C-alpha positions in Angstrom: 10.6 -8.0 27.8 8.5 -10.6 29.6 8.7 -14.0 28.0 4.9 -13.7 27.2 5.0 -10.8 25.1 8.3 -12.0 23.4 6.1 -15.0 22.3 3.0 -12.8 21.7 5.3 -11.0 19.2 6.8 -13.9 17.6 3.2 -15.5 17.1 2.1 -12.0 15.6 5.1 -11.9 13.1 4.0 -15.4 12.1 0.7 -14.7 11.3 1.7 -11.6 9.4 4.2 -13.6 7.2 0.9 -16.3 6.6 -1.0 -13.2 5.7 1.6 -11.9 3.2 1.8 -15.5 1.8 -2.0 -15.3 1.1 -1.6 -11.9 -0.5 1.2 -13.2 -2.9 -1.3 -16.1 -3.9 -3.8 -13.1 -4.7 -1.4 -11.2 -6.7 -0.7 -13.9 -8.9 -4.1 -15.1 -9.2 -6.0 -11.7 -9.3 -8.2 -11.6 -12.1 -8.2 -7.7 -12.8 -5.6 -5.0 -12.7 -7.1 -3.5 -9.8 -7.2 -6.7 -7.8 -3.8 -7.0 -8.1 -3.0 -3.6 -7.3 -5.0 -3.9 -4.1 -3.0 -7.2 -3.3 0.2 -5.0 -3.8 -1.0 -2.5 -1.5 -2.0 -4.9 1.2 1.2 -6.6 1.0 3.0 -3.4 1.5 0.6 -2.9 4.4 1.3 -6.0 6.0 5.0 -5.5 5.6 5.1 -2.2 7.5 3.4 -4.1 10.2 5.7 -7.0 10.3 8.7 -4.5 10.5 7.4 -2.8 13.4 6.8 -6.2 15.0 10.2 -7.4 13.9 11.8 -4.4 15.5 10.2 -5.1 18.8 11.3 -8.9 18.7 15.0 -7.5 18.2 15.0 -4.9 20.5 15.6 -1.8 18.0 13.5 1.1 17.2 15.2 2.0 14.2 12.8 -0.4 12.3 9.5 1.8 13.1 11.6 4.5 11.2 12.0 2.4 8.1 8.4 0.9 8.5 7.0 4.4 8.4 9.4 5.4 5.2 8.1 2.2 3.5 4.6 3.2 4.4 5.0 6.6 2.7 6.8 4.9 -0.6 4.0 2.2 -0.6 1.2 5.1 -0.8 3.0 7.3 -3.5 3.6 4.0 -5.5 0.1 3.0 -5.3 -1.3 6.3 -6.4 1.4 6.6 -9.2 0.4 3.0 -10.5 -3.4 3.8 -10.5 -2.8 7.3 -12.6 -0.7 5.9 -15.1 -3.2 2.9 -15.6 -6.0 5.6 -15.9 -4.4 8.2 -18.1 -1.8 5.8 -19.7 0.8 8.4 -18.7 1.9 10.7 -15.8 1.3 13.8 -17.6 -2.4 14.2 -17.1 -3.6 16.4 -14.3 -5.7 14.7 -12.0 -8.0 17.7 -11.7 -8.7 18.6 -15.0 -8.5 15.5 -16.9 -12.4 15.0 -17.8 -13.5 18.7 -18.1 -15.0 19.5 -21.6 -16.0 22.8 -22.9 -19.7 21.9 -22.7 -19.3 21.0 -19.0 -17.7 24.5 -18.4 -20.3 26.3 -20.2 -23.1 24.4 -18.6 -21.9 25.4 -15.4 -22.0 29.3 -16.1 -18.6 29.7 -16.4 -16.5 31.0 -19.4 
């Protein structure tokens, strides 16, 4: 790896760490729950980017696999938290949560 690319990766990693620190401030000062969830999700995305850049810096490609796994866990956790706070539990199905009998009859279904 050339010296220019190395310093470029190190500066990108430092900028990502600064962005992650700003997101932690947003997480602690968020006025609503959804602002805090957005901050956590953005922090997870920046963590994935940081893991990829860090794996380039140290010269190991194993970090990219870990970053992909972390991205999938971040996505599933965000959906689960949003579902929990909307329906106050995990047992409510997403598709039929707000369908009542009047809506079904108005659409012509039995």
